[in-house]
C-alpha positions as CSV (number, residue, x, y, z in Angstrom):
1,M,118.4,-85.3,53.8
2,N,120.6,-82.1,54.9
3,G,122.2,-79.7,52.0
4,N,125.7,-81.3,52.7
5,T,124.4,-85.3,51.3
6,T,123.6,-85.5,47.5
7,R,120.9,-86.7,45.7
8,R,123.3,-89.8,44.1
9,E,124.6,-90.3,48.0
10,F,121.8,-90.3,49.7
11,L,119.8,-92.8,48.1
12,K,123.4,-95.2,47.6
13,E,123.3,-94.8,51.9
14,S,119.4,-95.7,51.7
15,G,120.0,-98.8,49.7
16,L,117.6,-97.1,47.6
17,A,119.7,-97.3,44.5
18,A,118.9,-100.5,43.8
19,A,115.1,-100.4,43.4
20,A,115.7,-97.0,41.5
21,V,118.0,-99.1,39.1
22,A,115.5,-101.9,39.1
23,A,112.6,-99.8,38.3
24,G,114.2,-97.0,35.7
25,A,114.0,-96.9,32.2
26,A,115.9,-98.4,29.9
27,S,119.4,-96.5,29.3
28,T,118.4,-97.8,25.4
29,R,114.9,-97.9,24.8
30,R,113.7,-100.1,21.4
31,A,112.0,-97.6,19.2
32,F,109.0,-99.2,16.9
33,S,110.6,-102.1,15.0
34,Q,109.1,-101.0,11.7
35,G,110.4,-97.8,11.0
36,A,109.0,-94.6,11.9
37,N,107.8,-94.2,8.2
38,E,105.1,-97.1,8.3
39,R,102.0,-97.8,9.9
40,M,101.6,-98.3,13.7
41,G,99.2,-101.2,14.6
42,V,97.3,-101.0,18.0
43,G,96.0,-103.9,19.8
44,V,93.0,-102.6,22.4
45,I,93.1,-105.2,25.5
46,G,89.5,-104.1,27.5
47,C,87.5,-102.8,25.9
48,G,85.2,-101.8,28.2
49,G,84.7,-97.9,29.8
50,R,88.9,-96.9,29.5
51,G,88.6,-98.8,26.7
52,A,86.2,-97.2,25.1
53,E,88.1,-94.1,25.3
54,H,91.4,-94.9,24.2
55,L,89.6,-96.7,21.0
56,K,88.0,-93.4,20.7
57,R,90.8,-91.6,20.6
58,L,93.2,-93.4,18.6
59,A,90.6,-93.2,16.0
60,E,90.6,-89.4,16.2
61,L,94.7,-89.9,16.1
62,K,94.4,-91.5,12.7
63,N,91.5,-89.5,11.6
64,E,94.4,-86.7,12.2
65,G,96.8,-88.5,10.6
66,E,98.3,-90.4,12.6
67,N,99.6,-93.1,11.2
68,I,98.2,-96.0,12.9
69,E,95.9,-98.6,12.6
70,I,93.4,-100.6,15.3
71,V,93.9,-104.1,14.3
72,A,93.7,-106.0,17.1
73,V,90.6,-105.9,20.3
74,C,90.7,-108.4,22.9
75,D,88.0,-108.2,25.9
76,T,87.3,-111.9,27.8
77,Y,83.3,-110.7,27.1
78,R,83.3,-111.2,23.2
79,P,79.9,-108.9,22.8
80,R,82.1,-106.2,24.0
81,A,84.8,-106.6,21.6
82,V,82.6,-107.7,18.7
83,Q,80.9,-104.1,19.0
84,K,84.1,-102.5,18.8
85,S,85.3,-104.1,16.3
86,E,82.3,-103.1,14.7
87,K,83.0,-99.6,15.7
88,Y,86.8,-99.3,15.4
89,G,88.1,-102.1,12.9
90,G,90.4,-104.9,14.3
91,K,90.3,-109.0,14.5
92,V,88.4,-110.5,17.6
93,Y,90.3,-112.1,20.6
94,M,89.0,-113.3,23.9
95,D,92.7,-114.3,25.4
96,H,95.1,-111.1,25.6
97,R,98.4,-114.0,25.0
98,E,96.6,-114.8,21.2
99,L,96.3,-110.4,20.8
100,L,100.0,-110.6,21.1
101,A,100.8,-113.3,18.8
102,D,100.0,-111.1,15.8
103,P,102.4,-110.4,13.9
104,N,100.4,-106.8,13.1
105,V,100.3,-106.1,16.9
106,D,102.9,-103.3,16.9
107,V,102.1,-101.4,20.3
108,V,99.1,-102.3,23.1
109,T,96.8,-100.6,25.2
110,I,95.9,-102.1,28.5
111,A,92.3,-101.3,30.4
112,T,91.0,-104.4,31.7
113,P,89.8,-104.5,36.4
114,D,93.3,-103.5,38.0
115,H,94.3,-107.4,39.0
116,I,94.7,-108.1,35.7
117,H,97.0,-104.7,34.3
118,G,100.6,-106.3,35.8
119,Y,100.2,-109.9,34.4
120,Q,98.6,-108.6,30.9
121,A,101.6,-106.0,30.8
122,I,104.5,-108.7,31.8
123,D,103.4,-110.9,29.3
124,A,102.7,-107.8,26.7
125,V,106.8,-106.5,27.2
126,Q,107.7,-109.9,27.1
127,A,106.3,-110.4,23.4
128,K,108.5,-107.3,22.5
129,K,104.8,-104.8,22.2
130,H,105.2,-101.2,23.3
131,V,102.8,-100.8,26.5
132,Y,100.1,-98.2,27.1
133,C,98.3,-99.8,30.3
134,E,95.5,-97.5,32.7
135,K,96.2,-97.0,36.2
136,P,96.8,-98.5,38.4
137,V,99.4,-100.6,37.1
138,T,98.6,-103.2,39.8
139,H,96.5,-104.1,42.1
140,W,96.8,-103.0,45.7
141,R,97.4,-106.8,47.0
142,Q,100.4,-107.4,44.3
143,F,103.9,-105.7,45.8
144,E,105.6,-107.8,43.9
145,L,104.0,-108.0,41.0
146,T,105.2,-104.5,40.4
147,K,108.7,-105.0,41.3
148,Q,108.4,-108.0,38.7
149,L,106.5,-105.7,36.2
150,A,109.2,-102.4,36.0
151,E,112.3,-105.3,36.3
152,E,110.5,-106.8,33.1
153,V,110.2,-103.3,31.4
154,N,113.7,-102.0,32.1
155,K,115.0,-105.6,30.4
156,S,112.5,-105.2,27.5
157,G,113.1,-101.8,26.8
158,C,110.3,-101.2,25.3
159,T,107.8,-98.1,26.0
160,F,105.9,-97.8,29.1
161,Q,103.5,-95.2,29.5
162,L,101.0,-95.1,32.3
163,G,97.4,-94.5,31.7
164,S,97.2,-91.2,34.2
165,Q,96.4,-89.0,31.4
166,G,97.8,-85.3,34.1
167,M,101.2,-86.5,33.9
168,S,100.4,-84.9,30.1
169,D,99.5,-81.4,31.7
170,Q,102.2,-78.7,31.1
171,A,101.5,-77.2,34.5
172,W,103.8,-79.9,36.4
173,Q,106.9,-80.0,34.0
174,N,106.9,-76.2,34.5
175,M,106.6,-76.8,38.4
176,R,109.0,-79.1,38.6
177,K,111.8,-76.8,36.9
178,M,110.8,-74.2,39.5
179,I,111.3,-77.1,42.8
180,E,114.6,-78.4,41.3
181,E,115.8,-74.5,40.8
182,G,115.4,-73.9,44.6
183,K,112.6,-71.4,44.2
184,I,110.9,-72.6,47.3
185,G,113.6,-73.9,49.3
186,Q,113.8,-76.8,50.9
187,P,110.1,-79.1,49.8
188,I,108.5,-80.4,53.3
189,H,104.7,-80.9,52.5
190,A,102.8,-81.5,50.1
191,E,98.9,-81.7,49.7
192,C,97.0,-83.4,47.2
193,G,93.8,-85.8,46.3
194,Y,90.6,-86.3,44.3
195,F,87.1,-86.1,44.8
196,R,83.6,-86.9,43.2
197,V,80.2,-88.2,43.4
198,G,79.6,-92.3,42.4
199,D,79.1,-95.1,43.8
200,W,80.6,-97.1,41.1
201,G,77.3,-99.6,41.1
202,E,74.4,-99.1,39.1
203,R,74.8,-95.3,38.1
204,G,78.4,-95.6,37.5
205,M,79.0,-99.0,35.7
206,P,76.3,-100.2,33.8
207,I,75.1,-104.0,33.8
208,D,75.6,-104.8,30.2
209,D,73.5,-107.9,30.5
210,P,72.2,-109.6,33.1
211,N,71.4,-112.8,32.3
212,I,74.5,-113.5,30.4
213,K,76.3,-116.6,31.7
214,P,80.4,-117.7,31.7
215,G,80.6,-119.7,28.6
216,P,81.7,-119.0,24.8
217,D,81.4,-115.4,25.0
218,L,82.3,-114.4,28.8
219,N,85.3,-115.5,30.0
220,W,84.8,-116.1,33.6
221,E,88.2,-117.7,34.9
222,A,89.9,-115.1,32.8
223,F,88.3,-112.4,34.3
224,L,89.0,-113.9,37.9
225,G,92.9,-114.0,37.0
226,D,94.5,-114.6,40.5
227,S,92.1,-113.2,42.6
228,P,90.0,-115.4,45.0
229,K,88.2,-118.1,42.9
230,R,84.7,-117.4,43.3
231,D,81.6,-119.0,41.4
232,F,80.2,-116.0,39.1
233,D,78.4,-113.2,39.8
234,V,77.1,-111.0,37.2
235,S,77.7,-107.6,39.4
236,R,81.3,-108.9,39.9
237,Y,81.9,-109.2,36.4
238,F,80.3,-105.6,34.6
239,R,80.9,-103.9,38.7
240,W,84.7,-104.7,39.4
241,R,85.2,-101.5,40.8
242,M,83.2,-101.8,43.8
243,Y,84.7,-105.2,44.8
244,E,88.1,-105.3,47.3
245,D,88.7,-108.3,45.0
246,Y,89.7,-106.6,41.7
247,S,89.9,-103.2,43.0
248,G,91.4,-100.9,45.7
249,G,89.0,-98.1,45.9
250,P,89.9,-94.1,45.6
251,G,93.4,-94.7,47.1
252,T,94.6,-96.7,43.4
253,D,91.7,-95.7,40.8
254,L,92.2,-92.4,41.2
255,F,94.8,-91.2,43.5
256,P,97.7,-91.9,40.9
257,H,95.9,-88.8,39.5
258,S,96.7,-86.7,42.2
259,L,99.9,-88.3,43.7
260,T,102.1,-89.2,40.6
261,P,102.4,-85.9,39.1
262,V,103.5,-84.4,42.7
263,V,106.1,-87.1,43.1
264,Y,107.7,-86.0,39.7
265,M,107.6,-82.9,40.8
266,L,109.2,-83.6,44.1
267,G,111.8,-86.1,42.7
268,V,111.0,-88.8,45.6
269,T,111.1,-92.2,45.2
270,M,110.1,-95.5,47.8
271,P,108.3,-94.2,50.9
272,S,109.6,-94.8,54.5
273,S,105.6,-94.9,55.9
274,A,102.2,-94.4,54.7
275,V,99.3,-94.5,57.1
276,A,95.5,-93.5,55.9
277,T,91.7,-93.3,57.5
278,G,88.4,-93.8,55.5
279,G,85.5,-96.2,54.7
280,K,82.4,-96.6,53.9
281,F,80.9,-93.1,54.5
282,R,77.8,-93.3,51.9
283,Y,77.8,-96.3,49.5
284,Q,77.5,-99.1,51.5
285,E,76.6,-102.1,48.6
286,R,80.3,-101.6,47.7
287,E,83.2,-103.2,49.6
288,V,86.3,-101.0,48.6
289,P,86.3,-97.4,50.9
290,D,84.2,-94.1,49.0
291,T,86.2,-92.3,51.4
292,F,90.0,-92.2,51.6
293,N,92.9,-90.0,53.7
294,M,96.7,-91.1,53.4
295,L,99.8,-89.4,55.1
296,I,103.1,-90.8,53.4
297,D,106.2,-89.6,54.1
298,Y,109.6,-90.1,52.6
299,P,113.3,-89.8,53.7
300,E,113.7,-86.3,52.1
301,N,111.6,-85.5,55.3
302,I,109.0,-84.8,52.9
303,T,105.1,-85.5,54.1
304,I,102.6,-85.8,51.2
305,A,98.6,-85.8,52.0
306,V,96.8,-87.6,49.4
307,L,93.3,-86.5,50.7
308,G,89.3,-88.0,48.8
309,T,86.0,-88.6,49.0
310,Q,83.4,-89.9,46.6
311,G,80.4,-88.2,48.3
312,N,81.3,-84.6,47.2
313,D,83.3,-83.2,44.1
314,Y,83.8,-80.2,45.6
315,S,87.8,-79.8,44.9
316,G,88.4,-76.2,45.6
317,T,88.5,-73.1,43.8
318,G,90.9,-73.0,40.4
319,A,90.8,-76.9,40.3
320,R,92.5,-78.3,37.2
321,G,91.5,-81.9,36.0
322,A,88.2,-83.3,37.2
323,G,87.7,-83.9,40.3
324,G,91.4,-83.2,41.0
325,K,92.5,-81.1,43.8
326,I,95.1,-78.7,42.9
327,P,98.9,-79.8,44.2
328,V,99.8,-77.7,47.1
329,I,103.9,-78.5,47.0
330,R,105.5,-76.2,50.4
331,G,108.9,-75.8,51.1
332,W,111.0,-73.6,53.7
333,E,111.1,-70.5,51.6
334,A,107.6,-70.5,49.6
335,T,104.4,-72.6,48.4
336,L,103.7,-73.4,44.6
337,T,100.3,-73.9,43.8
338,I,97.5,-72.9,41.0
339,I,95.3,-70.3,40.5
340,G,93.5,-70.7,37.9
341,E,95.8,-71.0,34.8
342,E,98.5,-69.6,36.6
343,I,101.0,-71.0,39.1
344,V,101.6,-68.8,42.0
345,L,104.7,-68.8,44.3
346,T,104.2,-67.7,47.3
347,P,107.0,-66.7,49.7
348,A,106.8,-68.3,53.2
349,D,107.8,-65.2,55.4
350,G,104.4,-63.6,54.1
351,K,106.6,-60.4,53.9
352,K,106.7,-60.3,49.9
353,E,104.3,-60.6,47.4
354,S,102.7,-64.0,45.6
355,V,104.8,-64.4,41.7
356,R,102.7,-65.6,38.8
357,F,103.5,-67.9,35.8
358,P,101.7,-69.2,33.0
359,A,100.7,-72.4,33.8
360,G,100.6,-73.7,30.1
361,E,98.5,-76.5,28.7
362,Q,96.0,-78.8,30.1
363,E,96.0,-82.1,30.7
364,R,94.9,-84.2,27.1
365,V,94.0,-88.3,27.2
366,K,94.2,-87.9,23.5
367,G,97.4,-86.1,23.7
368,H,98.5,-89.3,26.8
369,I,98.4,-91.6,24.3
370,L,100.0,-89.4,21.5
371,D,103.1,-89.0,23.7
372,F,103.5,-92.8,23.8
373,L,102.8,-93.1,20.2
374,R,105.0,-90.5,19.5
375,C,108.3,-91.6,22.1
376,C,107.7,-95.7,20.8
377,K,108.6,-94.3,17.2
378,A,111.5,-92.5,18.8
379,G,113.0,-94.8,21.4
380,T,112.0,-92.2,23.9
381,Q,111.0,-92.0,27.3
382,P,107.4,-91.2,28.0
383,R,105.5,-88.7,30.7
384,S,104.0,-91.1,32.8
385,P,106.9,-94.1,32.3
386,M,107.1,-97.4,34.6
387,D,109.5,-96.3,37.4
388,L,107.3,-93.1,38.1
389,A,104.3,-95.7,38.3
390,F,106.2,-98.1,40.8
391,Y,107.0,-95.5,43.0
392,V,103.9,-94.1,43.4
393,Q,101.9,-97.9,43.2
394,T,104.3,-98.1,46.5
395,A,102.6,-95.6,48.1
396,L,99.0,-96.4,46.6
397,Q,99.7,-100.5,47.9
398,M,100.7,-98.6,51.4
399,G,98.7,-96.6,52.3
400,I,95.8,-99.4,51.1
401,L,98.0,-102.4,53.1
402,A,98.4,-99.4,56.2
403,H,94.4,-98.9,56.2
404,R,93.1,-102.7,56.2
405,A,95.4,-103.6,58.9
406,G,94.8,-100.2,61.4
407,R,98.9,-100.0,61.6
408,T,101.6,-98.4,59.7
409,A,103.3,-99.4,56.7
410,K,107.3,-99.1,56.1
411,Y,109.0,-99.4,53.3
412,E,112.4,-100.9,54.3
413,P,114.7,-100.0,51.3
414,G,116.7,-103.0,52.3
415,E,115.5,-105.9,51.3
416,G,113.1,-104.2,49.1
417,K,109.3,-105.4,51.1
418,I,106.4,-103.2,52.5
419,L,105.7,-104.8,56.7
420,V,103.3,-103.4,58.2
């Protein structure tokens, strides 16, 4: 994109405008239907590790004065839902559709396995429920479902917030403004990533009951969703992040945290191409990679490098957020990054000293959920909306598909397809 081409012209010429409109937030959002002064009923779908985090933070917000009530919990494993209901309240469901039909439920949070997110989110917005959905927004093989969800969210006018809580970090808003103001010149390159230690096996995802079988207390078919049909396997059910049928490994489990703020700061949308490398370099019992690295090219002549491993947790000095590598944004004239609690602007010619600015308040899961609830009441746009989730997930899906095929993945804007 040269200096004589406006962003609007570029989107139109490249065929991305239609995709942006399809994925974008509705111009008039539907506010919380009962009014800002009445209690908001929350239903939590998925009561495992992340669902427990949602419930904990929701309970804290209620105790701090937010006018909300946990009115329903849902899980395909009944004992888990019952346990959470006894601790936090709410009617117990095993079918998310029954929870969505509950008139006491105004908003939902979704914390189920990756391959179920998109279907449950579509059902929720069609039922006119506002949605806070854990990342990734869909599974790595569900690009068409990602598009469908973006369209349904847009049509519904419901608030949608992706659970990439890093977007509640003030630093990214400040850095985006600096990029828009031309502080780094034309952006050309960015790098980010995620580093941690964890196998997602016995140490990372405990098996609640090794003797459980499908039946009244466990709905195996609902867990499988659109994934390949298999006989029940207790490890697949409780440690699903290890298996490619239900998870994408670091590419979709961890990289949304790193890539989302970079895409937001740069203002890019759909990639033009992506390549990836990696594999099982430490943990052999799993199917998904433990080490994954991506290069993503954008039509605006920008490359984003996303790097990561679960075999080592060193992410560099001044890390902001657990495991996350601090983004480095490079332009023709300067570079932006964060050191400690400051945004650092370094001129590219090396002749001038770096300039430092306060980074602002760091991310908090509770703050991200609070942002979602307040946007539901006001009918305003949250910090990590559906259009941003669509752009990020497309890039990650392209990277995983490219890695599996050993080829370059390309996005065809005219057809709205990923080609590998």
